[in-house]
FIPA-966265 format. One record per residue (C-alpha): residue number from 1; residue in three letters; x, y, z. Coordinates in pm, whole numbers, plus 50000, padded with zeros to 5 digits. Example, Ala and Ser with C-alpha at 12.3 -4.5 7.8 and 13.67 -1.06 7.14 Angstrom:
BEGIN
num, residu, X, Y, Z
1, Ala, 51230, 49550, 50780
2, Ser, 51367, 49894, 50714
This chain:
BEGIN
num, residu, X, Y, Z
1, Met, 80912, 22147, 30820
2, Asn, 80606, 22142, 30602
3, Tyr, 80611, 21792, 30453
4, Thr, 80456, 21913, 30131
5, Lys, 80526, 22226, 29938
6, Thr, 80286, 22368, 29708
7, Phe, 80668, 22435, 28995
8, Ala, 81343, 22763, 28300
9, Ile, 81636, 22908, 28224
10, Ser, 81639, 22825, 27854
11, Phe, 81893, 22975, 27624
12, Val, 81822, 23085, 27267
13, Ala, 82094, 22942, 27040
14, Val, 82264, 23200, 26828
15, Leu, 82433, 23034, 26532
16, Gly, 82731, 23174, 26351
17, Leu, 82574, 23216, 26011
18, Asp, 82674, 23446, 25728
19, Thr, 82558, 23806, 25731
20, His, 82252, 23745, 25517
21, Leu, 82120, 23452, 25722
22, Ala, 82200, 23631, 26048
23, Thr, 81992, 23927, 25935
24, Val, 81696, 23705, 25850
25, Arg, 81727, 23513, 26178
26, Ala, 81744, 23830, 26384
27, Gln, 81391, 23913, 26272
28, Asn, 81258, 23595, 26437
29, Thr, 81462, 23562, 26757
30, Pro, 81493, 23764, 27080
31, Ala, 81758, 24033, 27093
32, Thr, 82102, 23935, 27221
33, Ala, 82369, 24127, 27404
34, Lys, 82693, 24177, 27214
35, Gly, 83011, 24042, 27372
36, Ala, 83368, 24113, 27274
37, Gln, 83387, 23809, 27047
38, His, 83053, 23628, 27065
39, Asp, 82686, 23710, 27095
40, Ile, 82547, 23640, 27443
41, Pro, 82210, 23461, 27414
42, Ala, 81915, 23635, 27577
43, Leu, 81754, 23460, 27874
44, Arg, 81405, 23324, 27818
45, Asp, 81122, 23532, 27966
46, Gly, 80927, 23287, 28181
47, Lys, 80688, 23518, 28363
48, His, 80389, 23347, 28200
49, Asp, 80499, 22993, 28290
50, Phe, 80231, 22940, 28556
51, Tyr, 79942, 23099, 28367
52, Phe, 79817, 22746, 28293
53, Glu, 79745, 22701, 28665
54, Val, 79513, 22998, 28716
55, Gly, 79162, 22869, 28786
56, Thr, 78992, 22593, 28984
57, Trp, 79105, 22231, 28970
58, Arg, 78977, 21896, 29091
59, Ala, 79273, 21747, 29278
60, His, 79387, 21389, 29327
61, Val, 79695, 21350, 29548
62, Lys, 79896, 21037, 29626
63, Lys, 80095, 21093, 29947
64, Leu, 80371, 20863, 30074
65, Ala, 80293, 20799, 30439
66, His, 80652, 20766, 30566
67, Pro, 80910, 20923, 30334
68, Leu, 81275, 20810, 30332
69, Thr, 81201, 20496, 30533
70, Gly, 81159, 20247, 30250
71, Ser, 80783, 20253, 30304
72, Gln, 80549, 20187, 30011
73, Glu, 80236, 20290, 30201
74, Trp, 80050, 20555, 30000
75, Asp, 79737, 20751, 30086
76, Asp, 79492, 20894, 29831
77, Leu, 79349, 21239, 29893
78, Phe, 79086, 21430, 29696
79, Gly, 78976, 21792, 29689
80, Thr, 79036, 22118, 29505
81, Val, 79311, 22361, 29407
82, Val, 79231, 22728, 29344
83, Thr, 79500, 22943, 29180
84, Arg, 79472, 23320, 29152
85, Ser, 79690, 23584, 28988
86, Leu, 79851, 23837, 29220
87, Pro, 79823, 24201, 29111
88, Met, 80168, 24317, 29230
89, Leu, 80358, 24192, 28925
90, Glu, 80268, 24015, 28604
91, Gly, 80291, 23638, 28639
92, Trp, 80288, 23617, 29019
93, Asn, 80020, 23389, 29165
94, Glu, 79908, 23195, 29470
95, Ser, 79748, 22851, 29501
96, Glu, 79533, 22709, 29778
97, Met, 79491, 22331, 29807
98, Arg, 79237, 22155, 30028
99, Val, 79234, 21775, 30014
100, Asp, 79095, 21494, 30228
101, Ser, 79159, 21121, 30255
102, Pro, 78846, 20902, 30275
103, Ser, 79051, 20613, 30421
104, Thr, 79269, 20785, 30683
105, His, 79046, 21093, 30734
106, Thr, 79352, 21315, 30684
107, His, 79276, 21679, 30601
108, Ile, 79546, 21897, 30442
109, Glu, 79537, 22268, 30360
110, Leu, 79832, 22416, 30171
111, Leu, 79930, 22754, 30032
112, Ala, 80186, 22815, 29755
113, Val, 80301, 23163, 29651
114, Arg, 80499, 23182, 29325
115, Leu, 80715, 23486, 29252
116, Tyr, 80905, 23546, 28928
117, Asn, 81243, 23721, 28928
118, Pro, 81283, 23906, 28594
119, Lys, 81660, 23943, 28648
120, Ser, 81746, 23579, 28714
121, His, 81452, 23451, 28501
122, Gln, 81373, 23205, 28778
123, Trp, 81076, 23133, 29001
124, Ser, 81074, 23111, 29379
125, Ile, 80791, 22899, 29520
126, Tyr, 80708, 22955, 29887
127, Gly, 80495, 22688, 30055
128, Ser, 80310, 22680, 30385
129, Ser, 80031, 22484, 30550
130, Ala, 79756, 22545, 30799
131, Lys, 79951, 22318, 31034
132, Thr, 80280, 22513, 31035
133, Gly, 80169, 22870, 30960
134, Val, 80515, 22964, 30826
135, Phe, 80678, 22958, 30483
136, Asp, 80938, 22693, 30415
137, Pro, 81263, 22768, 30223
138, Pro, 81167, 22855, 29865
139, Gln, 81194, 22611, 29578
140, Val, 81390, 22788, 29304
141, Gly, 81398, 22697, 28937
142, Gln, 81247, 22741, 28592
143, Phe, 81067, 22575, 28303
144, Asn, 81249, 22428, 28005
145, Asn, 81067, 22270, 27711
146, Gly, 80744, 22239, 27908
147, Arg, 80902, 22082, 28218
148, Gly, 80953, 22285, 28536
149, Glu, 81216, 22183, 28793
150, Phe, 81259, 22359, 29127
151, Tyr, 81499, 22278, 29411
152, Ala, 81553, 22359, 29778
153, Gln, 81743, 22237, 30085
154, Asp, 81562, 22165, 30412
155, Thr, 81551, 21917, 30700
156, Leu, 81321, 21626, 30777
157, Gln, 81321, 21494, 31133
158, Gly, 81661, 21655, 31190
159, Arg, 81816, 21515, 30871
160, Ala, 81933, 21739, 30586
161, Ile, 81748, 21669, 30261
162, Ser, 81722, 21804, 29909
163, Ile, 81374, 21870, 29771
164, Arg, 81272, 21866, 29406
165, Phe, 80947, 21990, 29251
166, Val, 80863, 21882, 28896
167, Trp, 80576, 22016, 28684
168, Glu, 80522, 21836, 28353
169, Asn, 80250, 21728, 28109
170, Val, 80065, 22052, 28184
171, Ser, 79786, 22192, 27967
172, Ala, 79478, 22411, 27992
173, Ser, 79275, 22116, 28125
174, Lys, 79524, 21878, 28294
175, Thr, 79826, 21922, 28517
176, His, 80077, 21694, 28687
177, Phe, 80318, 21766, 28974
178, Glu, 80559, 21553, 29178
179, Gln, 80762, 21625, 29489
180, Ala, 81065, 21409, 29574
181, Phe, 81326, 21398, 29850
182, Ser, 81696, 21307, 29830
183, Ile, 81942, 21228, 30110
184, Asp, 82245, 21179, 29884
185, Gly, 82281, 21522, 29730
186, Gly, 82044, 21457, 29442
187, Arg, 82198, 21134, 29309
188, Thr, 81875, 20947, 29383
189, Trp, 81522, 21077, 29446
190, Glu, 81220, 20928, 29624
191, Pro, 80883, 21070, 29512
192, Asn, 80647, 21127, 29805
193, Trp, 80369, 21354, 29675
194, Ile, 80205, 21314, 29334
195, Tyr, 79932, 21557, 29227
196, Asp, 79710, 21531, 28923
197, Gly, 79466, 21813, 28853
198, Thr, 79167, 21837, 28618
199, Arg, 79032, 22181, 28548
200, Ile, 78678, 22253, 28669
201, Ile, 78495, 22447, 28401
202, Glu, 78314, 22740, 28564
């Protein structure tokens, strides 16, 4: 498998207020579907969640050398990330990362393609590398309150693992991403890839 993969279903609360307050609130909240007894909250539209990533970034990556072995040996890699919008559908994008380690002389090239499903209101993130040339199982998830969590199942050296992507503390100029693996069904997680990006002003 590709060791590294290269990020909200949030519900709008509909309160049971009196008719007057409900009318005022309806002017400031998304529309909801009417159920037999209760309003069904509308799903959050997250198709713009990754707009912050479009552009060119200076990348610093910390990579755990031997994941799921108890190792604390980390490698630092430096390079760039370039993210472009895809024209097929609003919000879709692809990212290319190229990073190098000055100490181990490791060179990594990664591709991430992010596709938004307007029905499920979730993202699927497909990752590949120049080394493998194939896409790994997609990470699926969403953003909630500025934090994006995405999950997938895969194998590492023949062992079944869970994979978690987390995007948080993102802005127009800074971004932070972590990948972690779990071998106990998500009860505990070991981070193995930490990316911090700083936007390059063009």
